[in-house]
N, C-alpha and C positions, 0 to 999 in steps of 0.2 A: 567600070573597072576602077575609077578613082575612089568610089565609095568602098570598094573591097580593100584597097590599099590603106585608106584612111581608117577603116575598121580594124585592120590588122595592126596598124601603128598604135591606135588607141588601146587595143587589147594588150599589146606588148608593154606599153607604158604603164597600164593599170596593174599588170601582173608583177612588175618589178616594184611597184609602190607597196604592194601587200605581200611581198615575198616571204617575210618572216614575222613571227609574232614578237611583239615588244618584250624585252626582258623584264622580269619582275624586279622591282626595286629591292635592294638589300637593306633591311632594317636591322640595326644592331640593338641588342637588348640594353636597356639603361643599367648603368653600374650603380649598385646600392652599397653605400659604405655605412657600416654601423660601428659606433664606438663601443669598445669593450669595457664593460663595467665590472668591477670586482664585486664579490658578494658582500664585502664589508663596506662598500661605498654608501649604502643606505643607512648604516648605523652610526657612522662617524659624526655626522652633523647633529643628530639628536643627542649624542653623548657630549659633544662640545657645548651645546645649549644647556644641558643638565649640569655640567660642571660650572658653567658661567652663572647659572641661577643659584647653585649651591654656594659659590664663592660670594655672590651678592647677598644672600640671606645670612651667611655666617658673619658678615661684618657688622 
């Protein structure tokens, strides 16, 4: 009889330990920040260099 009570107690303890599935972790998507470049951003620097070279050659 003691073995039956012990088996019932262990079964009850084991069933509560595995009563539910663990919740899936919530993973947030990384935030990607991009700087906005204007279309003329790539042409200004070469134009300034060209003007500086033209000013240096003209002297």
